[in-house]
C-alpha positions in Angstrom: 36.3 27.7 -25.2 39.3 25.1 -24.8 38.4 21.6 -26.0 38.2 20.2 -22.2 36.0 23.0 -21.0 33.9 22.1 -24.0 33.7 19.0 -22.9 32.6 19.2 -19.4 29.9 21.7 -20.8 28.6 19.3 -23.1 28.8 16.7 -20.2 27.2 19.0 -17.9 24.2 20.0 -20.1 24.2 16.0 -21.4 23.6 14.9 -17.7 21.0 17.8 -17.5 18.5 16.5 -20.4 19.3 13.1 -19.2 17.7 13.1 -15.3 14.5 14.4 -15.2 14.7 13.6 -11.4 16.8 12.1 -8.9 16.5 10.5 -5.3 19.6 10.6 -4.0 20.5 8.0 -1.1 20.1 8.1 1.7 16.5 8.0 -0.1 15.7 4.3 -0.4 13.7 2.1 -2.8 11.7 -0.8 -2.0 8.8 -3.4 -2.2 6.1 -4.2 0.1 3.9 -7.4 0.7 1.4 -8.7 2.9 1.4 -12.0 4.7 -2.9 -12.1 4.5 -2.4 -12.0 0.5 1.0 -13.5 0.0 1.0 -17.0 2.8 0.1 -20.5 2.3 -1.1 -22.5 5.0 -3.2 -19.9 6.6 -6.5 -20.5 8.1 -7.7 -17.1 8.5 -10.8 -14.7 8.5 -9.9 -14.3 4.7 -9.8 -17.6 3.5 -13.1 -18.4 5.6 -14.8 -15.5 3.8 -13.4 -16.4 0.7 -14.4 -19.9 0.6 -18.2 -18.9 1.8 -17.7 -17.3 -1.7 -17.4 -13.5 -0.3 -14.2 -12.6 -2.6 -14.4 -12.1 -5.9 -12.1 -14.0 -8.4 -10.7 -16.9 -5.7 -12.7 -19.6 -6.6 -12.5 -19.9 -10.3 -8.9 -19.7 -9.2 -6.2 -22.6 -9.3 -5.3 -23.5 -5.8 -6.5 -20.1 -4.8 -5.7 -20.9 -1.0 -1.8 -21.5 -1.5 -1.9 -17.4 -2.3 2.0 -17.0 -3.0 3.4 -19.4 -0.9 5.4 -16.9 1.0 5.3 -19.0 4.0 6.3 -22.0 2.7 8.8 -20.6 -0.3 9.3 -16.6 1.1 13.0 -16.3 -0.6 11.3 -16.4 -4.1 10.2 -13.0 -3.6 12.4 -11.9 -1.8 15.1 -12.9 -4.6 12.9 -10.9 -7.4 12.4 -7.9 -4.7 16.9 -7.4 -4.3 16.9 -8.4 -8.3 14.6 -5.2 -8.8 17.3 -2.8 -6.6 14.9 -3.0 -3.7 16.7 -1.3 -0.6 13.8 -2.1 1.9 11.5 -4.8 1.8 8.2 -4.5 3.9 6.6 -7.4 4.7 4.6 -8.6 8.2 3.3 -10.9 10.4 0.0 -12.6 10.6 -1.3 -12.1 14.3 -3.4 -15.2 14.1 -0.8 -17.9 13.1 1.3 -16.3 16.0 -1.4 -16.4 18.4 -4.4 -19.0 17.7 -5.9 -18.3 20.8 -5.2 -15.2 23.0 -2.6 -15.8 25.6 -1.1 -18.5 23.5 1.7 -17.8 21.6 2.9 -20.5 18.6 7.0 -20.8 19.3 7.3 -22.3 15.9 5.4 -19.7 13.9 7.3 -16.6 15.8 11.0 -18.8 14.9 9.8 -19.1 11.4 9.3 -15.4 11.2 12.4 -14.7 12.6 14.2 -17.0 10.2 12.1 -14.8 6.8 13.4 -12.1 8.2 16.9 -12.9 8.6 16.3 -14.1 4.8 15.3 -10.7 4.0 18.8 -9.2 5.9 20.8 -11.5 4.5 19.6 -10.3 1.0 20.8 -6.9 1.6 17.4 -5.6 2.4 16.2 -3.7 5.5 13.3 -5.3 7.0 10.0 -2.5 7.6 7.8 -5.2 9.6 3.9 -4.6 9.6 2.2 -5.8 12.4 -1.7 -5.6 11.5 -2.3 -5.7 7.6 -5.8 -6.2 7.1 -6.3 -9.1 8.9 -7.3 -9.9 12.8 -7.1 -13.7 14.2 -10.3 -15.8 13.8 -10.7 -15.2 18.1 -10.4 -11.4 17.6 -13.0 -11.1 15.1 -15.1 -13.3 17.3 -15.2 -10.9 20.2 -16.3 -7.9 17.6 -12.9 -7.5 16.7 -12.1 -3.4 16.7 -15.5 -2.7 18.0 -14.6 -4.2 20.9 -12.2 -2.2 23.4 -10.9 -5.3 24.6 -8.9 -5.7 21.3 -6.7 -2.5 22.0 -5.1 -4.3 25.1 -5.2 -7.7 22.8 -3.6 -6.1 20.2 -0.8 -4.4 22.6 0.1 -8.1 24.0 0.8 -9.5 20.6 2.6 -6.2 19.1 5.1 -6.2 22.4 5.4 -9.7 22.1 6.5 -9.4 18.4 9.1 -6.5 19.2 10.3 -8.3 21.7 10.9 -11.7 19.7 11.6 -9.9 16.4 13.1 -7.0 17.4 16.7 -7.6 16.5 16.1 -8.3 13.0 13.9 -5.5 12.3 14.9 -2.1 11.1 11.5 0.1 11.7 7.8 -1.1 12.1 4.5 -0.3 11.0 1.9 -0.7 14.0 -1.0 -0.1 11.5 -1.8 -0.5 7.6 -4.7 1.2 6.7 -6.8 1.4 9.9 -9.3 4.1 8.6 -9.6 1.3 5.3 -10.2 -1.7 6.9 -12.7 -0.4 9.6 -15.5 0.9 7.4 -15.4 -2.3 5.1 -15.2 -4.5 8.0 -17.3 -2.6 9.9 -20.0 -0.7 7.8 -19.9 -1.6 4.3 -20.0 -5.1 4.8 -17.1 -6.1 1.9 -14.8 -7.5 4.0 -14.8 -9.8 6.6 -17.0 -10.2 9.1 -19.0 -8.1 7.0 -21.0 -6.1 9.4 -23.0 -3.2 8.0 -23.9 0.2 10.2 -26.0 2.9 9.1 -24.3 6.2 8.2 -24.0 7.5 11.8 -21.4 4.5 12.4 -18.8 6.8 10.5 -20.2 10.5 11.8 -18.9 12.0 15.2 -19.7 15.4 16.5 -18.0 16.4 19.5 -17.6 13.7 22.3 -19.9 11.6 20.3 -19.0 9.2 18.0 -20.3 6.8 15.6 -19.4 2.9 16.3 -16.8 2.7 13.4 -15.1 6.2 14.3 -14.4 4.7 17.8 -12.9 1.6 16.2 -10.6 4.0 14.0 -9.5 5.9 17.3 -9.2 2.7 19.5 -6.3 1.9 16.7 -4.9 5.0 17.0 -4.8 5.1 21.0 -3.4 1.3 20.6 -0.8 2.8 18.0 -0.1 5.5 20.7 0.5 3.0 23.5 2.7 0.6 21.7 5.0 3.8 20.6 5.5 5.1 24.3 6.5 1.5 25.6 8.6 1.1 22.8 10.5 4.0 23.0 10.7 3.1 27.0 12.6 0.4 26.4 14.6 2.1 23.1 14.9 5.1 21.9 16.2 4.1 18.8 12.8 1.9 17.7 11.3 3.4 14.3 7.9 3.2 13.9 4.8 4.7 11.9 1.7 4.0 10.7 1.3 3.0 6.5 -2.1 5.4 6.1 -4.2 5.3 3.0 -4.9 8.4 1.4 -6.6 8.8 -1.8 -7.0 12.5 -3.4 -10.9 13.0 -2.6 -12.4 15.4 -5.1 -15.2 15.9 -7.6 -16.2 17.3 -10.9 -18.5 20.0 -9.9 -17.8 22.4 -6.7 -20.7 20.3 -4.8 -18.6 17.4 -5.4 -15.5 19.0 -4.1 -17.4 20.2 -1.0 -18.9 16.6 -0.8 -15.3 15.2 -0.8 -14.4 17.1 2.0 -16.2 14.7 5.0 -14.6 11.7 3.7 -11.2 13.6 3.1 -11.5 14.7 7.0 -12.4 11.1 8.1 -10.5 8.8 5.9 -7.4 10.6 5.7 -6.6 13.1 8.4 -8.4 11.5 11.7 -6.2 8.6 12.4 -2.5 10.8 12.0 -4.0 13.7 13.9 -4.8 11.1 17.0 -1.2 9.9 16.8 0.2 13.2 16.3 3.9 12.9 18.2 3.3 9.4 18.2 5.3 8.1 15.2 9.1 8.6 13.7 7.7 8.7 10.2 4.3 9.2 8.4 3.8 6.5 6.1 1.5 7.3 3.6 0.0 4.3 1.1 -1.6 6.5 -2.4 -3.2 4.9 -5.7 -5.0 7.7 -6.9 -7.9 9.7 -7.0 -11.7 8.8 -5.5 -14.1 11.3 -7.3 -16.9 12.3 -5.6 -20.7 12.3 -7.1 -23.7 12.8 -5.1 -22.2 11.8 -1.8 -21.0 8.5 -3.5 -17.5 7.3 -5.4 -18.5 7.2 -9.0 -16.0 5.5 -12.0 -15.5 8.9 -14.2 -15.9 7.9 -17.9 -13.3 10.4 -18.9 -10.7 9.2 -15.9 -7.9 6.7 -16.4 -8.6 4.1 -13.8 -6.6 1.5 -12.7 -8.0 -2.8 -13.1 -9.0 -2.2 -9.2 -11.0 0.6 -9.7 -8.4 3.5 -8.7 -8.6 6.5 -10.7 -5.3 7.4 -12.0 -3.8 11.0 -10.5 -0.2 11.6 -9.9 -0.7 14.9 -8.6 -3.0 14.1 -5.8 0.3 12.3 -4.4 2.3 15.9 -4.6 -0.8 17.5 -3.3 -0.8 14.9 -0.3 2.8 15.1 0.3 3.1 18.9 0.6 -0.4 18.7 3.3 1.6 16.3 5.1 5.0 18.5 5.4 2.1 21.6 6.4 0.9 19.6 9.4 3.4 17.6 10.5 6.6 19.7 9.6 10.4 18.1 10.3 8.1 14.6 10.2 10.1 12.5 7.5 7.7 11.1 5.2 7.7 7.7 3.8 5.4 6.6 0.7 4.8 3.1 2.4 2.6 1.5 -0.9 2.4 3.3 -4.3 1.2 0.5 -7.4 -1.2 0.0 -10.2 -3.3 -3.0 -11.1 -2.4 -3.3 -15.0 -2.5 -6.8 -16.3 -1.2 -5.5 -19.7 1.7 -3.4 -18.1 0.7 -0.6 -20.3 -0.2 1.6 -17.6 2.6 0.7 -14.8 5.7 2.3 -16.2 4.3 5.7 -17.0 2.4 5.4 -13.3 5.8 4.9 -11.3 7.5 7.3 -13.1 4.6 10.0 -12.7 4.6 9.4 -9.3 8.4 10.0 -8.9 7.9 12.8 -10.5 5.3 14.0 -7.6 7.6 13.2 -5.2 10.9 14.7 -7.0 8.8 18.0 -6.9 7.2 17.7 -3.6 11.0 16.7 -2.4 12.5 19.7 -4.2 9.5 22.5 -2.3 10.6 21.1 1.2 8.7 18.1 1.7 10.8 15.6 4.0 10.2 12.1 1.3 12.8 9.8 2.6 11.7 6.6 0.7 9.1 4.7 -1.7 7.4 0.9 -1.9 6.1 -0.4 -4.2 2.7 -2.3 -4.1 4.0 -4.6 -5.2 6.2 -7.9 -6.0 4.0 -10.7 -7.5 0.6 -10.6 -8.7 -1.3 -11.5 -5.3 -4.7 -12.2 -3.9 -6.3 -8.8 -3.5 -8.6 -8.7 -0.4 -12.3 -9.0 -1.8 -11.4 -8.9 -5.1 -9.4 -11.9 -5.2 -6.9 -12.3 -8.2 -8.7 -10.4 -10.6 -6.4 -7.2 -9.9 -2.6 -7.5 -11.3 -0.6 -5.5 -9.1 2.6 -7.2 -9.5 6.2 -6.2 -11.0 6.0 -10.2 -11.8 2.9 -12.7 -13.4 2.0 -15.4 -11.8 1.0 -18.7 -13.6 -1.1 -20.3 -11.3 -1.6 -23.3 -13.5 1.8 -23.9 -13.0 3.1 -23.8 -9.4 2.6 -20.1 -9.0 5.6 -19.5 -11.8 6.7 -15.5 -12.1 7.7 -13.8 -14.5 8.9 -10.5 -15.0 6.9 -7.4 -16.7 8.9 -5.0 -18.6 7.8 -3.1 -15.7 10.3 -5.0 -13.5 13.4 -3.9 -15.2 12.3 -0.4 -15.8 11.9 -0.1 -11.7 15.3 -2.2 -11.4 17.0 0.4 -13.6 15.3 3.5 -10.9 16.5 1.9 -8.3 19.8 1.3 -9.3 20.3 4.5 -10.4 18.2 6.2 -8.0 17.1 8.7 -11.2 14.4 9.0 -13.7 15.6 9.7 -16.9 14.2 11.7 -19.7 14.0 9.2 -22.4 12.3 6.7 -19.5 9.5 9.5 -19.1 9.1 10.0 -23.2 9.2 5.9 -23.5 6.6 5.4 -21.2 4.4 7.8 -22.2 4.7 7.1 -25.8 3.1 3.3 -24.7 -0.1 5.0 -22.9 -0.7 7.4 -25.7 -0.6 4.8 -28.1 -2.9 2.5 -26.3 -5.9 5.0 -26.0 -9.5 3.6 -27.0 -8.1 0.1 -27.4 -9.9 -2.4 -24.7 -8.3 -3.2 -21.5 -9.3 -5.6 -18.2 -10.8 -3.9 -15.4 -12.0 -5.7 -12.3 -14.5 -3.3 -11.1 -18.5 -3.1 -11.2 -20.3 0.1 -11.8 -20.8 0.9 -8.1 -17.0 1.4 -7.7 -17.1 -1.0 -4.7 -17.7 -4.3 -6.1 -14.8 -6.7 -7.4 -15.8 -9.0 -10.4 -14.8 -13.1 -10.8 -13.6 -12.2 -14.0 -12.9 -8.3 -15.8 -15.1 -6.8 -17.6 -13.4 -4.9 -20.8 -12.9 -0.9 -20.4 -10.8 1.2 -23.0 -7.4 3.0 -21.9 -8.6 6.3 -21.7 -6.7 9.2 -23.8 -6.7 11.9 -21.1 -3.3 13.2 -20.5 -2.6 12.2 -16.9 1.1 12.9 -16.2 2.2 15.2 -13.3 3.2 18.9 -14.2 
């Protein structure tokens, strides 16, 4: 072998060892945010809920109503997302801000959103715009929200107006974010506004009979389908989908795994199946496993968890991506959210890398995954959990003007997003940090019931479980 051939072989072997996973374009990386979690100046259902003392870790914060100033200073997180190498920026419009009363649209608010979307595009990022992200106007909530059939037509009036007025600035649309999360938490479990409490029958269905919460999910699915038909009749090139929260429901015992089938069917698959053929891509928000025991969610002591109480389980993403591609063959898949609440930033680098490993394997086996959006840029208000869980690539100092500071994981995400590659060295370093932390205390924002948020985190040790993707 001559010297030139030997050098070429050595370079090839070095590249092979270096690249753990590649995501060549047109695969895209991006970041996701939501208006109700980030916008200042919102007098919405979430502010009323928090002011009433129903949101944890809110009243004990500095200027909690500012959220992240994304209305008055949207460029702050946009600039950080662009620096992080994001090619797509997912944000949303707040329905109540643009339509504070039924039929009365605020032209100034719509113009402000148009300016914000142009700011994103000026930073060379594509816009993915969400129409409903866990919030409805106060007047919609007063009429019963999605429990009321009238809300379907009200949503379509709003959505069609947004697509007409903002369409030129938008590359892809999300009709609903996690409808099968919003409906149970708002109308059955009492954990989200308006705090409705309904019995187990509200989540059941038998043939044509459906409980009230199931009907609300189906109502959102029908609104999705009607909007899809309207939009594609106007412009066949429009791209629309929903961001479906999907957890890997499972149990430690055979009984637990059998019990997990019910939430899997309702919370993972009902909305996607009822919108079949009415989406241009399948959006999946994935945060981890949900362990079931005795018919309820539990915190398993030997599993690793995010601060927000989601069990870290990258293999679940691989399984769900494969199942989506089986059920919806040929439909592009976008990971519209994936992230971890981790103020220590010990888990986040490995979490990012191991979930990308799961995506790479699924893609190699034929799952058409087109992109990956990280949740989120900056620590924000996490719904009824308030400011306790820290999901951001950037920490936020609320006592000093919401000053952002990049965590080490910010630079890791940046390197991966720019190179479209995960290296063996990155993977090894990330897991070494996790292994070294085993047994040390870290913050945890979830009560023992696996649902209730806390005003201040309790201590929980890092797990010694090896949760890497294999």
